[in-house]
Structure formats: C-alpha cells, structure tokens
MOPAC internal coordinates of N, CA, C and O (Angstrom, degrees):
PM7 1SCF
backbone

  N    0.0000 0     0.00 0     0.00 0    0    0    0
  C    1.4374 1     0.00 0     0.00 0    1    0    0
  C    1.5126 1   107.73 1     0.00 0    2    1    0
  O    1.2310 1   119.70 1   -43.57 1    3    2    1
  N    1.3077 1   118.17 1   136.43 1    3    2    1
  C    1.4561 1   120.91 1   172.59 1    5    3    2
  C    1.5103 1   108.60 1  -131.51 1    6    5    3
  O    1.2310 1   121.52 1   -38.80 1    7    6    5
  N    1.3062 1   114.69 1   141.20 1    7    6    5
  C    1.4558 1   121.28 1   178.89 1    9    7    6
  C    1.5134 1   107.20 1  -124.75 1   10    9    7
  O    1.2310 1   120.20 1   -54.18 1   11   10    9
  N    1.3083 1   117.23 1   125.82 1   11   10    9
  C    1.4567 1   121.13 1   179.52 1   13   11   10
  C    1.5131 1   108.28 1  -118.37 1   14   13   11
  O    1.2310 1   120.91 1   -57.14 1   15   14   13
  N    1.3205 1   115.87 1   122.86 1   15   14   13
  C    1.4534 1   121.46 1   175.94 1   17   15   14
  C    1.5168 1   107.36 1   -96.66 1   18   17   15
  O    1.2310 1   119.85 1   -53.05 1   19   18   17
  N    1.2949 1   117.90 1   126.95 1   19   18   17
  C    1.4578 1   121.29 1  -179.44 1   21   19   18
  C    1.5183 1   109.72 1  -102.27 1   22   21   19
  O    1.2310 1   121.31 1   -51.82 1   23   22   21
  N    1.3245 1   115.11 1   128.18 1   23   22   21
  C    1.4587 1   121.26 1   177.13 1   25   23   22
  C    1.5121 1   109.34 1   -94.77 1   26   25   23
  O    1.2310 1   121.17 1    25.12 1   27   26   25
  N    1.3179 1   115.37 1  -154.88 1   27   26   25
  C    1.4573 1   120.78 1  -178.47 1   29   27   26
  C    1.5240 1   111.44 1   -65.96 1   30   29   27
  O    1.2310 1   120.24 1   144.11 1   31   30   29
  N    1.3418 1   117.16 1   -35.89 1   31   30   29
  C    1.4599 1   120.47 1  -179.22 1   33   31   30
  C    1.5144 1   110.53 1  -105.95 1   34   33   31
  O    1.2310 1   121.24 1    -9.33 1   35   34   33
  N    1.3265 1   115.24 1   170.67 1   35   34   33
  C    1.4599 1   119.97 1   178.27 1   37   35   34
  C    1.5286 1   109.08 1   -70.97 1   38   37   35
  O    1.2310 1   120.51 1   -38.55 1   39   38   37
  N    1.3139 1   116.63 1   141.45 1   39   38   37
  C    1.4512 1   122.26 1   178.43 1   41   39   38
  C    1.5209 1   108.77 1   -74.46 1   42   41   39
  O    1.2310 1   120.30 1   -54.33 1   43   42   41
  N    1.3234 1   117.02 1   125.67 1   43   42   41
  C    1.4634 1   121.45 1   177.94 1   45   43   42
  C    1.5182 1   108.08 1  -106.08 1   46   45   43
  O    1.2310 1   121.10 1   -65.03 1   47   46   45
  N    1.3046 1   115.50 1   114.97 1   47   46   45
  C    1.4543 1   121.15 1  -176.67 1   49   47   46
  C    1.5215 1   108.86 1  -104.43 1   50   49   47
  O    1.2310 1   120.75 1   -48.26 1   51   50   49
  N    1.3186 1   116.17 1   131.74 1   51   50   49
  C    1.4569 1   122.89 1   178.28 1   53   51   50
  C    1.5328 1   108.99 1   -62.60 1   54   53   51
  O    1.2310 1   119.70 1   -42.91 1   55   54   53
  N    1.3428 1   118.17 1   137.09 1   55   54   53
  C    1.4684 1   120.08 1   178.47 1   57   55   54
  C    1.5333 1   112.74 1   -57.44 1   58   57   55
  O    1.2310 1   119.84 1   145.49 1   59   58   57
  N    1.3350 1   117.90 1   -34.51 1   59   58   57
  C    1.4697 1   120.30 1   178.25 1   61   59   58
  C    1.5265 1   110.19 1   -62.89 1   62   61   59
  O    1.2310 1   120.73 1   143.83 1   63   62   61
  N    1.3280 1   116.22 1   -36.17 1   63   62   61
  C    1.4620 1   121.73 1   178.34 1   65   63   62
  C    1.5258 1   110.20 1   -59.34 1   66   65   63
  O    1.2310 1   120.77 1   131.35 1   67   66   65
  N    1.3103 1   116.13 1   -48.65 1   67   66   65
  C    1.4775 1   120.39 1   179.49 1   69   67   66
  C    1.5228 1   111.50 1   -61.82 1   70   69   67
  O    1.2310 1   120.64 1   139.73 1   71   70   69
  N    1.3327 1   116.38 1   -40.27 1   71   70   69
  C    1.4603 1   120.80 1  -179.36 1   73   71   70
  C    1.5268 1   110.91 1   -64.30 1   74   73   71
  O    1.2310 1   120.28 1   135.30 1   75   74   73
  N    1.3243 1   117.08 1   -44.70 1   75   74   73
  C    1.4685 1   121.72 1   178.67 1   77   75   74
  C    1.5237 1   110.19 1   -60.71 1   78   77   75
  O    1.2310 1   120.44 1   130.25 1   79   78   77
  N    1.3215 1   116.76 1   -49.75 1   79   78   77
  C    1.4681 1   120.65 1  -178.61 1   81   79   78
  C    1.5240 1   111.62 1   -62.60 1   82   81   79
  O    1.2310 1   120.34 1   137.57 1   83   82   81
  N    1.3267 1   116.96 1   -42.43 1   83   82   81
  C    1.4682 1   120.50 1  -179.53 1   85   83   82
  C    1.5291 1   110.35 1   -62.28 1   86   85   83
  O    1.2310 1   120.24 1   134.96 1   87   86   85
  N    1.3358 1   117.14 1   -45.04 1   87   86   85
  C    1.4601 1   121.00 1  -179.72 1   89   87   86
  C    1.5291 1   111.11 1   -62.14 1   90   89   87
  O    1.2310 1   120.27 1   130.94 1   91   90   89
  N    1.3247 1   117.09 1   -49.06 1   91   90   89
  C    1.4667 1   120.24 1  -179.64 1   93   91   90
  C    1.5228 1   111.99 1   -64.43 1   94   93   91
  O    1.2310 1   120.45 1   139.23 1   95   94   93
  N    1.3201 1   116.74 1   -40.77 1   95   94   93
  C    1.4693 1   120.83 1   179.22 1   97   95   94
  C    1.5263 1   110.82 1   -64.65 1   98   97   95
  O    1.2310 1   120.35 1   135.15 1   99   98   97
  N    1.3361 1   116.93 1   -44.85 1   99   98   97
  C    1.4614 1   120.20 1  -178.65 1  101   99   98
  C    1.5250 1   111.64 1   -65.03 1  102  101   99
  O    1.2310 1   120.07 1   138.50 1  103  102  101
  N    1.3285 1   117.48 1   -41.50 1  103  102  101
  C    1.4735 1   119.96 1   178.25 1  105  103  102
  C    1.5282 1   110.43 1   -66.34 1  106  105  103
  O    1.2310 1   120.40 1   142.20 1  107  106  105
  N    1.3212 1   116.85 1   -37.80 1  107  106  105
  C    1.4677 1   122.17 1   175.76 1  109  107  106
  C    1.5272 1   109.37 1   -58.47 1  110  109  107
  O    1.2310 1   120.30 1   130.26 1  111  110  109
  N    1.3099 1   117.03 1   -49.74 1  111  110  109
  C    1.4753 1   121.60 1  -178.05 1  113  111  110
  C    1.5176 1   112.37 1   -63.31 1  114  113  111
  O    1.2310 1   120.67 1   147.65 1  115  114  113
  N    1.3541 1   116.33 1   -32.35 1  115  114  113
  C    1.4585 1   120.59 1  -179.44 1  117  115  114
  C    1.5265 1   112.27 1   -85.67 1  118  117  115
  O    1.2310 1   120.40 1   175.92 1  119  118  117
  N    1.3411 1   116.84 1    -4.08 1  119  118  117
  C    1.4553 1   120.90 1   177.89 1  121  119  118
  C    1.5173 1   114.71 1    84.45 1  122  121  119
  O    1.2310 1   120.13 1  -161.60 1  123  122  121
  N    1.3425 1   117.35 1    18.40 1  123  122  121
  C    1.4589 1   121.33 1   179.70 1  125  123  122
  C    1.5258 1   110.88 1  -104.21 1  126  125  123
  O    1.2310 1   119.86 1   -47.00 1  127  126  125
  N    1.3309 1   117.87 1   133.00 1  127  126  125
  C    1.4611 1   119.56 1   174.88 1  129  127  126
  C    1.5256 1   110.58 1   -75.11 1  130  129  127
  O    1.2310 1   120.93 1   -17.16 1  131  130  129
  N    1.3166 1   115.83 1   162.84 1  131  130  129
  C    1.4634 1   122.47 1   177.05 1  133  131  130
  C    1.5191 1   108.48 1  -133.45 1  134  133  131
  O    1.2310 1   121.16 1   -28.03 1  135  134  133
  N    1.3223 1   115.39 1   151.97 1  135  134  133
  C    1.4568 1   120.99 1   171.48 1  137  135  134
  C    1.5209 1   107.33 1  -110.98 1  138  137  135
  O    1.2310 1   120.54 1   -56.40 1  139  138  137
  N    1.3244 1   116.57 1   123.60 1  139  138  137
  C    1.4593 1   121.60 1   177.64 1  141  139  138
  C    1.5236 1   107.84 1  -104.64 1  142  141  139
  O    1.2310 1   121.00 1   -48.43 1  143  142  141
  N    1.3300 1   115.70 1   131.57 1  143  142  141
  C    1.4621 1   121.73 1   176.86 1  145  143  142
  C    1.5228 1   107.17 1  -106.37 1  146  145  143
  O    1.2310 1   120.99 1   -52.71 1  147  146  145
  N    1.3406 1   115.71 1   127.29 1  147  146  145
  C    1.4602 1   121.17 1  -178.71 1  149  147  146
  C    1.5298 1   110.61 1  -100.08 1  150  149  147
  O    1.2310 1   120.78 1   -17.44 1  151  150  149
  N    1.3280 1   116.10 1   162.56 1  151  150  149
  C    1.4689 1   122.42 1  -178.88 1  153  151  150
  C    1.5290 1   113.14 1   -54.01 1  154  153  151
  O    1.2310 1   119.90 1   148.26 1  155  154  153
  N    1.3265 1   117.80 1   -31.74 1  155  154  153
  C    1.4669 1   120.59 1  -178.83 1  157  155  154
  C    1.5279 1   112.68 1   -83.04 1  158  157  155
  O    1.2310 1   120.29 1  -175.86 1  159  158  157
  N    1.3453 1   117.05 1     4.14 1  159  158  157
  C    1.4556 1   122.01 1   179.15 1  161  159  158
  C    1.5183 1   114.33 1    92.64 1  162  161  159
  O    1.2310 1   119.82 1   172.33 1  163  162  161
  N    1.3229 1   117.94 1    -7.67 1  163  162  161
  C    1.4679 1   121.54 1   178.00 1  165  163  162
  C    1.5228 1   110.27 1   -62.05 1  166  165  163
  O    1.2310 1   121.26 1   -35.01 1  167  166  165
  N    1.3185 1   115.19 1   144.99 1  167  166  165
  C    1.4652 1   121.62 1   176.52 1  169  167  166
  C    1.5196 1   107.55 1  -123.02 1  170  169  167
  O    1.2310 1   120.93 1   -55.87 1  171  170  169
  N    1.3252 1   115.82 1   124.13 1  171  170  169
  C    1.4613 1   121.74 1  -176.81 1  173  171  170
  C    1.5197 1   109.53 1  -113.42 1  174  173  171
  O    1.2310 1   120.35 1   -49.38 1  175  174  173
  N    1.3294 1   116.94 1   130.62 1  175  174  173
  C    1.4587 1   121.89 1   175.18 1  177  175  174
  C    1.5194 1   107.54 1   -92.02 1  178  177  175
  O    1.2310 1   120.73 1   -59.65 1  179  178  177
  N    1.3245 1   116.21 1   120.35 1  179  178  177
  C    1.4621 1   121.51 1  -171.20 1  181  179  178
  C    1.5244 1   110.58 1  -120.46 1  182  181  179
  O    1.2310 1   121.46 1   -51.01 1  183  182  181
  N    1.3353 1   114.82 1   128.99 1  183  182  181
  C    1.4602 1   121.42 1   175.87 1  185  183  182
  C    1.5244 1   111.76 1  -105.95 1  186  185  183
  O    1.2310 1   120.46 1   148.31 1  187  186  185
  N    1.3369 1   116.73 1   -31.69 1  187  186  185
  C    1.4644 1   120.59 1   178.49 1  189  187  186
  C    1.5188 1   108.57 1  -156.26 1  190  189  187
  O    1.2310 1   121.21 1   -20.33 1  191  190  189
  N    1.3264 1   115.29 1   159.67 1  191  190  189
  C    1.4671 1   119.51 1  -177.20 1  193  191  190
  C    1.5218 1   111.84 1  -136.28 1  194  193  191
  O    1.2310 1   122.44 1   -22.99 1  195  194  193
  N    1.3047 1   112.93 1   157.01 1  195  194  193
  C    1.4566 1   123.25 1   169.00 1  197  195  194
  C    1.5180 1   104.20 1  -137.62 1  198  197  195
  O    1.2310 1   119.43 1   -37.02 1  199  198  197
  N    1.3347 1   118.69 1   142.98 1  199  198  197
  C    1.4592 1   119.27 1  -176.50 1  201  199  198
  C    1.5161 1   111.67 1  -146.70 1  202  201  199
  O    1.2310 1   121.81 1   -16.43 1  203  202  201
  N    1.3069 1   114.13 1   163.57 1  203  202  201
  C    1.4576 1   121.69 1   177.69 1  205  203  202
  C    1.5163 1   109.18 1  -160.62 1  206  205  203
  O    1.2310 1   121.05 1    -6.29 1  207  206  205
  N    1.3198 1   115.60 1   173.71 1  207  206  205
  C    1.4642 1   121.14 1  -177.78 1  209  207  206
  C    1.5135 1   110.39 1  -121.72 1  210  209  207
  O    1.2310 1   121.05 1   -43.12 1  211  210  209
  N    1.3124 1   115.59 1   136.88 1  211  210  209
  C    1.4561 1   122.34 1   170.66 1  213  211  210
  C    1.5265 1   105.84 1   -78.09 1  214  213  211
  O    1.2310 1   119.21 1   -36.43 1  215  214  213
  N    1.3145 1   119.11 1   143.57 1  215  214  213
  C    1.4706 1   120.89 1  -176.54 1  217  215  214
  C    1.5273 1   114.79 1   -58.84 1  218  217  215
  O    1.2310 1   119.42 1   157.63 1  219  218  217
  N    1.3152 1   118.72 1   -22.37 1  219  218  217
  C    1.4659 1   119.63 1  -175.77 1  221  219  218
  C    1.5222 1   113.63 1  -107.16 1  222  221  219
  O    1.2310 1   119.50 1  -175.81 1  223  222  221
  N    1.3116 1   118.55 1     4.19 1  223  222  221
  C    1.4600 1   120.34 1  -179.55 1  225  223  222
  C    1.5163 1   110.64 1  -116.97 1  226  225  223
  O    1.2310 1   121.22 1   -18.44 1  227  226  225
  N    1.3241 1   115.26 1   161.56 1  227  226  225
  C    1.4637 1   119.87 1   176.96 1  229  227  226
  C    1.5305 1   111.01 1  -109.42 1  230  229  227
  O    1.2310 1   120.43 1  -178.46 1  231  230  229
  N    1.3189 1   116.78 1     1.54 1  231  230  229
  C    1.4565 1   121.16 1   178.63 1  233  231  230
  C    1.5267 1   109.07 1  -107.07 1  234  233  231
  O    1.2310 1   121.14 1   -38.51 1  235  234  233
  N    1.3095 1   115.42 1   141.49 1  235  234  233
  C    1.4665 1   120.06 1   179.06 1  237  235  234
  C    1.5218 1   110.55 1   -75.38 1  238  237  235
  O    1.2310 1   120.98 1   -32.93 1  239  238  237
  N    1.3199 1   115.73 1   147.07 1  239  238  237
  C    1.4596 1   122.64 1   170.56 1  241  239  238
  C    1.5297 1   105.68 1   -98.04 1  242  241  239
  O    1.2310 1   120.61 1   -60.48 1  243  242  241
  N    1.3195 1   116.43 1   119.52 1  243  242  241
  C    1.4580 1   122.21 1  -173.28 1  245  243  242
  C    1.5262 1   109.89 1  -109.35 1  246  245  243
  O    1.2310 1   120.82 1   -47.45 1  247  246  245
  N    1.3288 1   116.04 1   132.55 1  247  246  245
  C    1.4614 1   122.61 1   172.78 1  249  247  246
  C    1.5211 1   106.78 1  -110.08 1  250  249  247
  O    1.2310 1   120.41 1   -46.14 1  251  250  249
  N    1.3261 1   116.82 1   133.86 1  251  250  249
  C    1.4599 1   120.61 1  -174.58 1  253  251  250
  C    1.5255 1   112.50 1  -111.19 1  254  253  251
  O    1.2310 1   121.74 1   -26.93 1  255  254  253
  N    1.3175 1   114.28 1   153.07 1  255  254  253
  C    1.4666 1   123.53 1   168.45 1  257  255  254
  C    1.5236 1   114.15 1    55.99 1  258  257  255
  O    1.2310 1   120.75 1  -142.65 1  259  258  257
  N    1.3266 1   116.17 1    37.35 1  259  258  257
  C    1.4626 1   118.93 1  -176.14 1  261  259  258
  C    1.5326 1   112.70 1  -110.88 1  262  261  259
  O    1.2310 1   120.03 1   154.11 1  263  262  261
  N    1.3231 1   117.56 1   -25.89 1  263  262  261
  C    1.4566 1   118.80 1  -176.54 1  265  263  262
  C    1.5299 1   110.52 1  -147.52 1  266  265  263
  O    1.2310 1   120.16 1   -78.97 1  267  266  265
  N    1.3081 1   117.30 1   101.03 1  267  266  265
  C    1.4555 1   126.49 1    -0.09 1  269  267  266
  C    1.5289 1   110.76 1   -80.19 1  270  269  267
  O    1.2310 1   121.10 1   -22.63 1  271  270  269
  N    1.3176 1   115.50 1   157.37 1  271  270  269
  C    1.4625 1   119.25 1   177.60 1  273  271  270
  C    1.5291 1   108.34 1   -67.86 1  274  273  271
  O    1.2310 1   121.19 1   -30.82 1  275  274  273
  N    1.3156 1   115.32 1   149.18 1  275  274  273
  C    1.4590 1   121.33 1  -179.52 1  277  275  274
  C    1.5248 1   107.28 1  -120.16 1  278  277  275
  O    1.2310 1   120.79 1   -59.34 1  279  278  277
  N    1.3139 1   116.09 1   120.66 1  279  278  277
  C    1.4668 1   120.41 1  -177.07 1  281  279  278
  C    1.5302 1   109.94 1   -56.19 1  282  281  279
  O    1.2310 1   120.98 1   -53.54 1  283  282  281
  N    1.3299 1   115.72 1   126.46 1  283  282  281
  C    1.4585 1   121.47 1   177.94 1  285  283  282
  C    1.5175 1   114.80 1    85.83 1  286  285  283
  O    1.2310 1   119.85 1   170.27 1  287  286  285
  N    1.3270 1   117.89 1    -9.73 1  287  286  285
  C    1.4676 1   120.95 1  -179.97 1  289  287  286
  C    1.5233 1   109.68 1   -91.08 1  290  289  287
  O    1.2310 1   120.82 1   -45.20 1  291  290  289
  N    1.3208 1   116.04 1   134.80 1  291  290  289
  C    1.4591 1   120.92 1   178.76 1  293  291  290
  C    1.5207 1   110.89 1   -74.85 1  294  293  291
  O    1.2310 1   120.88 1   -37.58 1  295  294  293
  N    1.3179 1   115.92 1   142.42 1  295  294  293
  C    1.4648 1   121.31 1   170.78 1  297  295  294
  C    1.5218 1   105.46 1   -87.68 1  298  297  295
  O    1.2310 1   120.45 1   -56.21 1  299  298  297
  N    1.3234 1   116.75 1   123.79 1  299  298  297
  C    1.4606 1   121.35 1  -176.99 1  301  299  298
  C    1.5154 1   109.40 1  -131.31 1  302  301  299
  O    1.2310 1   121.09 1   -21.78 1  303  302  301
  N    1.3286 1   115.51 1   158.22 1  303  302  301
  C    1.4602 1   122.08 1   177.04 1  305  303  302
  C    1.5219 1   107.38 1  -128.84 1  306  305  303
  O    1.2310 1   120.67 1   -46.52 1  307  306  305
  N    1.3375 1   116.32 1   133.48 1  307  306  305
  C    1.4589 1   120.53 1   177.14 1  309  307  306
  C    1.5187 1   109.30 1  -149.50 1  310  309  307
  O    1.2310 1   121.07 1   -14.76 1  311  310  309
  N    1.3128 1   115.57 1   165.24 1  311  310  309
  C    1.4582 1   122.56 1   176.55 1  313  311  310
  C    1.5210 1   108.74 1  -100.07 1  314  313  311
  O    1.2310 1   120.08 1   -40.06 1  315  314  313
  N    1.3163 1   117.44 1   139.94 1  315  314  313
  C    1.4620 1   119.47 1   177.41 1  317  315  314
  C    1.5256 1   111.05 1   -61.81 1  318  317  315
  O    1.2310 1   120.06 1   157.46 1  319  318  317
  N    1.3244 1   117.50 1   -22.54 1  319  318  317
  C    1.4665 1   121.52 1   177.27 1  321  319  318
  C    1.5321 1   111.46 1   -63.08 1  322  321  319
  O    1.2310 1   119.93 1   155.03 1  323  322  321
  N    1.3298 1   117.74 1   -24.97 1  323  322  321
  C    1.4639 1   122.37 1  -177.60 1  325  323  322
  C    1.5270 1   113.19 1   -88.20 1  326  325  323
  O    1.2310 1   119.55 1   174.82 1  327  326  325
  N    1.3361 1   118.47 1    -5.18 1  327  326  325
  C    1.4642 1   122.06 1  -175.50 1  329  327  326
  C    1.5297 1   110.70 1   -79.41 1  330  329  327
  O    1.2310 1   120.82 1   -49.54 1  331  330  329
  N    1.3425 1   116.05 1   130.46 1  331  330  329
  C    1.4665 1   120.55 1   174.38 1  333  331  330
  C    1.5261 1   111.80 1  -111.46 1  334  333  331
  O    1.2310 1   120.28 1   159.12 1  335  334  333
  N    1.3439 1   117.06 1   -20.88 1  335  334  333
  C    1.4622 1   119.43 1  -179.98 1  337  335  334
  C    1.5224 1   110.51 1  -161.30 1  338  337  335
  O    1.2310 1   121.80 1   -24.46 1  339  338  337
  N    1.3295 1   114.16 1   155.54 1  339  338  337
  C    1.4612 1   122.10 1   170.48 1  341  339  338
  C    1.5224 1   105.69 1  -128.16 1  342  341  339
  O    1.2310 1   120.63 1   -51.74 1  343  342  341
  N    1.3318 1   116.41 1   128.26 1  343  342  341
  C    1.4585 1   122.04 1  -177.53 1  345  343  342
  C    1.5203 1   110.72 1  -123.68 1  346  345  343
  O    1.2310 1   121.37 1   -18.24 1  347  346  345
  N    1.3385 1   114.98 1   161.76 1  347  346  345
  C    1.4546 1   120.83 1   169.47 1  349  347  346
  C    1.5252 1   105.98 1   -83.00 1  350  349  347
  O    1.2310 1   119.19 1   -63.97 1  351  350  349
  N    1.3374 1   119.15 1   116.03 1  351  350  349
  C    1.4648 1   120.11 1  -175.51 1  353  351  350
  C    1.5248 1   114.03 1   -69.73 1  354  353  351
  O    1.2310 1   120.09 1   160.59 1  355  354  353
  N    1.3173 1   117.43 1   -19.41 1  355  354  353
  C    1.4585 1   120.23 1  -178.31 1  357  355  354
  C    1.5223 1   111.77 1   -82.30 1  358  357  355
  O    1.2310 1   120.23 1   145.65 1  359  358  357
  N    1.3392 1   117.17 1   -34.35 1  359  358  357
  C    1.4663 1   121.02 1  -177.48 1  361  359  358
  C    1.5251 1   112.71 1  -109.79 1  362  361  359
  O    1.2310 1   120.54 1   160.77 1  363  362  361
  N    1.3378 1   116.57 1   -19.23 1  363  362  361
  C    1.4609 1   120.60 1  -175.08 1  365  363  362
  C    1.5141 1   112.99 1    82.04 1  366  365  363
  O    1.2310 1   120.35 1   178.34 1  367  366  365
  N    1.3298 1   116.93 1    -1.66 1  367  366  365
  C    1.4650 1   120.44 1  -178.71 1  369  367  366
  C    1.5214 1   110.76 1   -66.20 1  370  369  367
  O    1.2310 1   120.35 1   -43.94 1  371  370  369
  N    1.3403 1   116.94 1   136.06 1  371  370  369
  C    1.4667 1   119.69 1   175.73 1  373  371  370
  C    1.5266 1   110.48 1   -71.70 1  374  373  371
  O    1.2310 1   120.84 1   -44.76 1  375  374  373
  N    1.3222 1   116.00 1   135.24 1  375  374  373
  C    1.4622 1   121.84 1   177.10 1  377  375  374
  C    1.5228 1   110.82 1  -105.25 1  378  377  375
  O    1.2310 1   120.85 1   151.55 1  379  378  377
  N    1.3402 1   115.98 1   -28.45 1  379  378  377
  C    1.4624 1   121.08 1  -178.07 1  381  379  378
  C    1.5220 1   108.74 1  -159.67 1  382  381  379
  O    1.2310 1   120.75 1   -45.64 1  383  382  381
  N    1.3256 1   116.17 1   134.36 1  383  382  381
  C    1.4658 1   122.03 1   171.80 1  385  383  382
  C    1.5176 1   106.83 1  -117.50 1  386  385  383
  O    1.2310 1   120.69 1   -47.73 1  387  386  385
  N    1.3255 1   116.28 1   132.27 1  387  386  385
  C    1.4596 1   121.44 1  -178.31 1  389  387  386
  C    1.5197 1   107.98 1  -110.07 1  390  389  387
  O    1.2310 1   121.05 1   -51.73 1  391  390  389
  N    1.3252 1   115.59 1   128.27 1  391  390  389
  C    1.4795 1   120.00 1  -178.68 1  393  391  390
  C    1.5004 1   111.36 1   -71.35 1  394  393  391
  O    1.2310 1   120.10 1   180.00 1  395  394  393

C-alpha cells in the first residue's frame, strides 16, 4: 500500500527512493525477506512493507512487517533516506547499495 499526500507543489521523489521501494515491494510479493541496513548501523529484517510520504519530505516513511503480521518479526518504521544497503538475509549477498 502506498499513500501519497500532495501539497501545493508536485512531489519530487529521489530516484534512490523509488529503487529501494521497488526492490522491497518486489521481494515482499515474491515471498522473500530482505535485510535493510540504515545509516546508524541498524539492521532490519523485513518481510513486508507499507509506505507513504509526508507532504514536506522526498523520502518515504516505511512501516515493516505489519500486513500481514509475521510472528516474531518486529514492526519498525524508517525513512528511505536512512537506507545505505539492502541485503539478502539468508545469503548475506548485497542486493542494493545506496550512496
């Protein structure tokens, strides 16, 4: 699910933002988990996502593991602006590195 709030001007979304969301959404649909690494070093195990945009930001706010809920998985919220990498949690292989 994505929700976009439109303000007075057109929403400008960073291309990296779209790439991150597309990768996580596609892996979710295919039934594959993802590991997201954030700028602060946090690592989040993600099974599914929901996202939306604040009217004044260009980065999506992502909520994880909420629909459907996954037993034992934490529900977390992060901004795509904070993402530095997306990995395959089963193999450790990098799927995406964000500059």
